[in-house]
C-alpha positions, -999 to +999 in steps of 0.1 A: +204+240-020+209+237+020+171+246+024+161+223-002+181+194+012+164+202+045+130+200+032+136+168+015+151+153+048+120+167+066+096+150+042+116+117+044+115+119+082+077+124+081+072+096+058+094+074+080+075+082+110+041+074+090+058+039+080+067+032+116+032+041+127+018+017+103+040-010+112+033-005+149-006-006+143-002-038+120+021-053+146-005-045+176-035-059+157-016-089+149-003-096+182-041-090+196-053-117+171-026-140+178-034-138+217-071-143+211-065-172+189-041-189+212-056-179+244-093-186+234-106-153+242-120-152+208-144-181+218-155-168+249-194-167+258-211-149+285-223-174+314-262-174+315-281-173+347-293-210+355-302-205+393-338-215+398-340-236+367-348-273+364-316-291+360-323-305+325-337-272+313-304-256+323-284-284+304-304-277+272-301-237+274-263-240+280-256-267+254-269-240+228-242-217+236-215-246+239-214-247+276-220-277+298-238-278+332-221-303+356-239-312+392-212-304+416-234-312+447-269-315+461-285-299+492-317-302+509-337-269+506-371-256+521-373-228+492-361-245+462-380-274+447-364-307+441-343-309+409-339-270+406-306-254+407-298-236+440-264-219+428-238-219+400-201-214+395-192-192+375-218-168+383-241-153+355-226-125+336-191-138+337-171-148+306-161-184+302-144-203+274-166-222+249-168-258+260-165-249+299-185-267+323-206-247+347-206-264+381-243-262+400-259-273+434-292-290+428-319-290+453-327-323+469-360-309+483-369-305+518-350-326+543-373-356+552-380-375+583-403-405+592-433-398+615-426-416+648-452-439+666-471-418+691-496-446+699-507-446+735-486-415+743-497-385+763-499-351+743-469-340+763-448-370+756-460-370+719-449-334+716-415-342+729-411-371+705-422-350+676-400-322+685-368-345+689-376-359+654-379-325+637-417-323+636-443-302+654-474-312+670-505-299+649-542-300+652-556-319+683-589-340+676-605-354+707-628-385+700-641-415+720-619-445+718-616-474+739-582-487+727-562-463+748-569-444+780-586-409+781-560-383+772-537-407+750-532-405+716-547-433+695-539-422+658-520-396+641-522-380+605-498-387+588-496-420+600-465-437+618-438-444+594-447-418+566-419-397+554-427-360+555-407-328+553-388-318+584-408-292+603-442-306+593-470-306+615-487-339+627-523-341+635-531-358+667-561-378+676-566-379+714-587-403+734-619-389+753-623-422+769-648-452+763-678-445+744-708-437+767-732-465+772-754-472+742-733-445+718-707-468+704-710-470+666-715-505+650-689-515+624-704-524+590-701-562+595-718-559+629-746-540+613-751-566+585-752-595+613-778-575+632-799-568+603-798-604+592-807-615+626-839-594+626 
């Protein structure tokens, strides 16, 4: 009888342990589901890589997975075109709650400056002015010109006041002095007057 009673108690103990295991498992999964539901982990998505994308394209791509793109800042860039995304937060590959905004920095393109007036300056003086403006002296073209003295600049390309990217080159047209006698080109209206008089 004692052996039989011990066997019954052993079976009962095993059954009790199994029931406890089932209850523990159910409780664990129940808590996991509960936490996901109330913490939002069940609604997380992987953040896509939007760096290098046009801002509007990134917005459409993220909207399809219920994320939003928000411009946090804009910066000048010599390598990223205007309107394209330079950086993002959070970074690509991180998990984010559905409906979250991705903050991005958008390129404003290269920093621009206005070409300064170089008229009647020497090449050395013009170089100083260009460098101080964030520009560089470019190709030098020597031509006859009676508007300024020889060695002075009478024209630039781009012209004065043109907005260009910082670090751009400016072509310099330098006077070689007045035209030699008999070589000055006639303007179109002068040519017409001369032809009419002949």
